[in-house]
C-alpha angles and dihedrals in degrees: 000000000000088000092296121140116196094174092091095051114126100227092186089062090048090051093049092049091049091051090047090053091050091049091051091047095047097048097040094045091050094051092041091056093045091052100032098049098062091041090053092048090047091051091050095048095043093050089061098044119116091209114105091212093053091046089052089051089050091054092052094046092045090050092051091048091050092049093051090047091051098054111096108244096234089057092044090057092054094042091051097051095107092045092045091051091051091051104042103009096243136063099205139056126034096315094047092051098054099074095053090043090056094045090049097045105036096068089044091053092044090059091049089051090052090050092049092050091050088061093060113111107259090213090066091052092047090050090053089050091049090054090056098253116167122236093258091049091051091050097046101032103032116016102041097041092046092048094045097113091049091046091051090049089050091050090051092050091047094051092047089049089050089057089060090044091054089051090052091049087063087074089071099036097274095151129228130081094320091056090047092050093050095042096050102025099043106026101031101027090230095148095178095067092044090053092048091049092051093047091051091051091049091050090048092052092047093051092047092048093048092049091048093048090050092052091048091052091047094054098038113104112236 
């Protein structure tokens, strides 16, 4: 078909690259959520503080988040090479890609968390205040449960974005399907493997998006 011959494809290599992509996604998504969630909550709370000092802190944190979100991921990988080496010992492959993935995705997720919290009905928060709830009780028992559909949607968007980040990391030997597509499709002109890699990434994104949408619908109040 179209001069393509898939009989010579090394399926073991395709399988290894797929598993590498899933490992990068799993680890980077986990750490991005662990880091991004408290930053997003902090941004939301600080934006509503009446303290000038806290508002100043919000401006600094918001500025840092915006900077990290603005840096193109391919440049972030290169700029972080010394930091990545000091954290995981290498700057390439699956392990060397995870730190820049987390640094690129955590600020992005933090902003989505802040946006989701902004959608929570202020009347519910005022009612919690009126009942004498502490700040931590409002966060854990009101804000986060009420914003759950938005948070799940944000997680889905972040994971899908991470899939494209892992593909970009292939440009600098990051491993996974993106690396396979670039190595065989660009350097060796073996179009078959590039096509298979792209199809697998599209299928992965579709499955992640469908799962995320389903969770959002499940937790959205009718």
